[in-house]
N, C-alpha and C positions, 0 to 999 in steps of 0.2 A: 504494500499499500504506500502511504505518504512517507516520505523521507523527512524526518526533522530538519527543519531550515540550519539550525546552529552545527548538527552533526554533519550535514551536507557540506556548508562552508567548511567547517573542519578538516574535512577529508580533501577537498578541491585544494585549500590552502597548502596541505601538507605534500600533496602531489606537485603542486607548482614549484614549491621550494625544493622538492627533491629533484625535479627537472633541471632547475637553475643551477643546483650544486653539482648535478652530474654532467650537463652539458654546456652551460654557461647562458647568461642572458642574452647575448647576441643571437645565439642558435635558437633558442626557445622562442624569441620574438618573431621567428621566420615562419613559425607554426600555426596551426588552427585548433581551437578547442571547441568541442561539439558538446552541449548540454542537452541531453535528450528526455523527453518526456516517457513516463512509464505507460506502459501498456502490456496486456497479456497475449497469448496465442489466439484468443478468440477476438482480436481486435476492440478489447473493451479498455478505455483510459483507466489507470489505477489512481489517477490524481485529478483535481480539479484545475481547469485552466487558471485560476486565481492563485492555486497554491503552487503550479509550477512557474508561472511568472514571476511570483515573488522570490523563490528560489534562484530562478535565472537571473533576474536583476541584481540580486544580494551577490550572487558569485560573479556576475559581469564587472561590477563596480570593484570588487576586491581584486580581480585579477588585471584590471586595467590600472590600478594604483600601483601595482608591482611591475607590470609590463604594458605600457600602454600601446604599443605596436602589435602586441599579439591579437589575433583574430579569434574573436569568441562569437559564436551562433549555435542555432539549435531551429527546433526541437527534435528533429530527426523524423519529421512527421511522415507517416506511412501513407502511401498514396491510396490505398485501399481504404483508409479511415474518413470518417465525416471530415470534410474541410471547414465545418464549423468550429472545430477545436482549434485549428489553426488561426482562423478569424479573431477569436476571442482571445486568445494567447497574445496576438500581436497587438490588438487593441489595448490590452492590459500593460503590455511591456512597453509599447509607446507612450502610453498614458504616464509612465513613471518617469519620461524623458530619457529611455533607453532605446537605441536603434541598434539591433544585432548587426555584427559586421558580415554576416552571411545567414541564410535561411537553408536548413538541411532537410533532405528528404530521403525516406526509404522508397526506392523505385524497384520494385519486383512485380511482375505481370499477376498479381492475385487481386482478385475481386471478391467481396463478401457475399455471401448468400445465407440465407437463413436454414439453420440445421433443424432435423426432427426434433430434437431437444428443445428448441426455442432459442438455442444460442445462435453464434454466426460462426460460419466456417469460410475459410479463405480458399478458392478455387482458381484455377488458371482461366485467364480471361481468354475468350475466343477473338478478341478484336485485337489484331496486329498492330494496331496504333493506340493501343491501352496507354503506355506509357507517355507518349506524346499528348494525348487528349488530357490525361490526368495532371501532367505537368502545366499545360495551359491554363487548366482551371485555377491550379494553386497559384499561379503566377498572377491571375485576375484578383484573385482573394488579396494578395499581397499588395498589389497596386492600389486597390480600394481602401485599405487600412493605411498604408504608408505613402501613397502618392508619389512614391520615388521607386527606382530601380535597385532593390536590394538584391545583391548578389545570389543566386540558389546554387548550393552544392548538392548534388547526390551522393551521398556518403555510403549508401547502400545499394549496389546495382548488380543485376544479374537475372538469368532466367529462373533461378530456382534457389533457394537457400536451404533445401532439405537434402541431407545426403542420401545416398542409395538411389537417386535418379540418373539413370545412365545417360540421358541427355547432357547432363554435365560432363560428360566425357567426348562428347560427339562433336560433329560440325555445326549441329544446331546452336551450340554454345558460341561458336566463333560468328555465325550468321546472326545471331542475336544482338551481340555486341556491336557488330558492325552496323546493322540495320538502325539500332535505337542511338547509337552514338551520332550517326549521321543525322537522324531526325531532331535530336536534341542540340546540336551545334547551334549557337546563337542565342538559345533559351537559357541555358545554364552555364556556369562558369566552372565547375569542377565536376567529374564523374569519377568516382572511386568503385572499383569492382570489389564485389563483397568479399572474397577471399582468395589469396595468392596461392596456397598451397594446401593440399590435402592431410598435410602432416600432423595437423592438430587433431585428426579425427581417430580415436582409439577405441575399436571395439573388436570382437573377436572375428568378424566377417571382414575386416578392412586390411587383411594381408595381402590381398590379391592386387596386381598391379593397378587395375581399374576397378572402381566398386561405386561409381556414381559420386564420388566426392565433389563438394562445391569448389573447389579451387582450380586455378588454370595450370598449376604444376602438379603432378602425381606425387604420392609419398617417396617414390624412388627416383624422382627428379625428371620423369617424362613430361616433356612440354606439350599440353593439349593444343587443340585448334585455337582455342579461345587466348592462350599467350601468343601465338604468333599474330593474331589479329590485332590484339593490343600492342605489340610491339611494333 
């Protein structure tokens, strides 16, 4: 559920101090820090817009006091979720005199449908332009609230974030990256692929060379078609 603001700020402060001590202020100020809103696998938000906006603004001000040039943004809004959350968050944040350096999105081609148990399930969209249409909708929301061109960063991008889907190992992965990157040129400032390597997946059935991992490099260093596309 909700993260106590004081606890959150304490953790962010400790992380920023650790990064400064390890890499130096000049290096860290070249980075971007993303503060994400909490939601579950059924696309339900686990905190209200007001609570997220409050902790975002508190963290933003604290980070900027230490590193004025460090880019701070959020909320990693999932394009499958209701854009009204993004709208309300932006209204609350800008109402406190804070303008994020970037607004971040999670862009995976899932769209929500109602499940038999009354909940929400995320399924693959049949619309080949789903990412483009969704980003355009979100951009309209941002413009309505801010009146400015706030940079949009896609920090989670890919055909699927679930392991054991063999299309993650196929030429479809490369086609998805190429098609959607071309579609989004000029609309977003940054696109970050979901995962570089499959090496972080540890299960008994992941010893095979390819097992549907979500990276663009296999656990054994094999470069998938998606790696060649990004390169």
